[in-house]
N, C-alpha and C positions, 0 to 999 in steps of 0.2 A: 085641540084649540092647536096643538101645533100645524097642522094642515090649515087651517086657518090665518096661521100666521105667516103662513109659506105664501097662502093665496093674496095677501094684504100685501108681503115683500114682493110680490108678482107685481102685482098694481101697481105701487110706487113705480115700478121701473117704465113704465108704459108711456109714460109725458110726463114735462117739467122735469124740475131740476130738486133735490133734496138732499137734505147735511145729514148723514148716518157719522155721529162720532164714537168714538172710541174710549169705551169704559175699560177699565181693566180689573175691578172688583164687582161685587152686589151693591157697595155703597154709591161708586161713581156710576156703574150703571140705575140704578134707583133714581139717582139726584137728575142724571141725564134728561129720561122718561120725563120725571116731575115738571122738566122744562118744557116741554111740550114735543120734542124730536118724535119722528114718526117711526123710526127703526134705529138702530144700533149695532156697532159694528167691534169687537175685540178687536186687542191690539196683545201683537205676540210679545213686543218689546216690554209695552206697560205690564203684561202679565210678568214676565223673565222678571224686570227690576222690583217688582213688589215681591219676589221671595229670595232679592237681593241676586240675582245673576244676569248676564249679560243676556241679549237676544240671542233667541234660536238654544238656547239651551235649558229649556222646558221641557219635559218626556209628553209623551202620548198622552200616558195616562194621566199627568198633570193638565195636561191641555182640556183632556176630557171632561175632568172636574169640572173645570173652572166653567167652560163654554155651558155646563148642567147646570149647574148654580147662578151664571148671570143670564139664561134664557130662561130659566124659572123663577126670578128674581121680579121680572117685567112682563108687562103686558102688549110689549111692542114686539117686532119681528126683530131677530139677533142675527146676523151676519159673520162668520167665525172667520179670523184671520187664521186659516191653517197650515200657515208656512208652504211645507212643499210636501206634502202629504203625509210627513216623518216618515217617509220613504224614498227607496231611489226606481226602486222596480213597479213597472204600472200595476202589476194584480197587489202589493202591496198596499199600495197607494189609494188602489178599490178597498180593499180590508179596511184601511183605515179613516177612510172616506165615509163608509156603510155606518160607521162607529159612530161617526161625528154625528150623522145626521139624526142617529138616535138618541142623541142629547138636547133636542127639542129648538135647535137652529132651525133658523129659516133660509141661509144661504152660508156658502163659503168659498175661499177663493184657494187656489193651488196656484205658485209660482215656479217659477223655472230657476231658481239661483240655486246652485252646488256648495258653495260656504267653501271654495276652494278659490283662492284669490288667483291663483294661476289660469284656471279655467272656471270663471263663476258663474258660466250659463252652462245648462245642458244643453248637449247636440241637441239642435230642433227635433229632428226624427225623434228621439226619446221621450224630449218635452210634450210634443202631440202626441204621444203614446199616454203619458201620463194624464194629460186631459182626458181622452179617449175613454179611459179605464177608469177614470172620476165620472163620467158623465154617464158610462153602463152603470154603474155603483148607482147611482143615481135613481138612474129609469127604472132599475131591478129594484130600490126602494120602495118609490112611487108617493113618495110625500111631500113632493113638490120643491124641495129643497132647489133654490138656485145655484148655477154653479158661475163662478168668477174665473176668468184666465186674467194671469199677472206676467208678464215680463219685463224684468229687473233690473236689465241694462243699466237704465240711468243712475242705480244706486248702487251697481257694484263695478262700476268705471269701465262700463261699455254702453258710452252715453251715443249711440248711434240711433237714428229716427228711425231711417229707410230699415233696418234688424227689426228692430222694434217693433214697426209693422209690418213686417211681412211674418214676425212670430204673433202679433195678436190677432192676424188675418188666420192665419195657419188655426190656432188656438179657437176661434170662432167656429170656424170651419168643423175641428174635432166636438163640438157640441160645448164649447163655454157660453154661456146667457150673458154674460158682461164682461168687458175687457176694461184692464187696468194695466197703465204702466208708469208706476210710482216713480216720481222725480222731475217727471217734465213739468215747465215751468213758463214757457213761452207763450205766448196766444199764436202764437205761429206752428209751434207742436201741437199745442192742445187741439187745434183747430184737423191737423194733418190728422191727427188719431182719430177724433171725432169721424169726419171723411170718411176715413180709411176702413172703418168698421160697420158702418150704415146698413142698418137701421138699428143696428145691438147695441145697446146704451154703454156708456163708458163711465168708468170712476175717476175720479180727478183727487189726489192728494194733497191737502194743503196742511202743511205744516209750519208757514211762515207766513207774513202777509203780501202776497203777489198776487192777490186776485180777490175780490170778491164775489160771493154768491151768485151774484145780477148776473156780473163778467161771466162768471163761469156758465151760467145758463144761456145767456146768449152766445156762446161759442158752442153749445150744443150739447154741453156736459149733464149728465143726469143724477149722476150721485157725486157727492164731496164726501171726501173720510179726513180725520186730523192724524192718523196713526199713531205715534207715541205722544206725540204734542200737546195734548190736554194731562198726559202723567209728566213728564218734564216740566209744564207750567204747574202742577201742583208740587212735585219735588222742588222746583224753582222757591217758589213762596217756603216749603217747609228749611232748606238749606240757607235761604236768606236769612231766617230768625234763628237757626240753628248757628250758624258762622259767627253772627254778632255777640250772642250767648258767651260762643266759644272764646273767642277774641277780646273786644274791648271789656262783654260782660254787662252788657247794657240791653234792654227788652221792647226797644221803639218798633221790632218789626212785628212785635204780636199786635201792634195795634191795628194792624193790616187782617187781623186773623177773622175768620166768618164768627160772628156772633154768636154764644152759646144759645139760643135761644133758637137762631134761625137755622141751625144743623140740628137741633131736638126735634125743632117742630117739622124738618123734612123727615127724619125716619120714625115719628110718632107723636104722641101727648106730648105737650111740655112739661118737662118735670118739675117738679112741686119744692 
């Protein structure tokens, strides 16, 4: 089954443009799959918030458990937000990637951010070796898990398009099969990235309404993800209602809640 999903995930990257929304637990994954999305992707921030933590403060073991749970709960391919591989050195990145591939996922991403605001991106040489290590691990695994290379400059205070393209093309040469620069938002930047790494596919992050699916497709984007935006939307509804109850003591926000029968019906037979 895992190999079938890997093959399907690769097929989706061959042409056209598809949306790969980001669930953070089994329930959100189940609902997104029911809506007809052809693939899903986990979100490190959504996962962290569900555990009451900030992004990038979930352990490797916890992440692997969540990947296994989500991939096992749906019939569509699941891509893993695997952060920076939960390691710095390439050999350990490779070992962790091998562990992730065993959870049933169909793809995973490795990013180049360090978590250090003074030096937010890994040196390019080390960043490339980390991608190469992930590539070797997946080749040896043989399941066909698709590798995405991410350059984080635009979301860690280094919004340099030329440097981002230099990194993405280097990651493509090192074996990344899909390229991703979260934070790019202008049509010019999107088109430049797409052209620079062609014919390899590009993932575009859309966490706010700056583009449509049709417009992204016209720009040559192959894959669109939402990152933690759906989790933020869910938390937004929760907090709006809770703040109203805690403040004026009224309950009008609850009228916007999903009806009981609809949510119960989404997860199983209606309750009598």
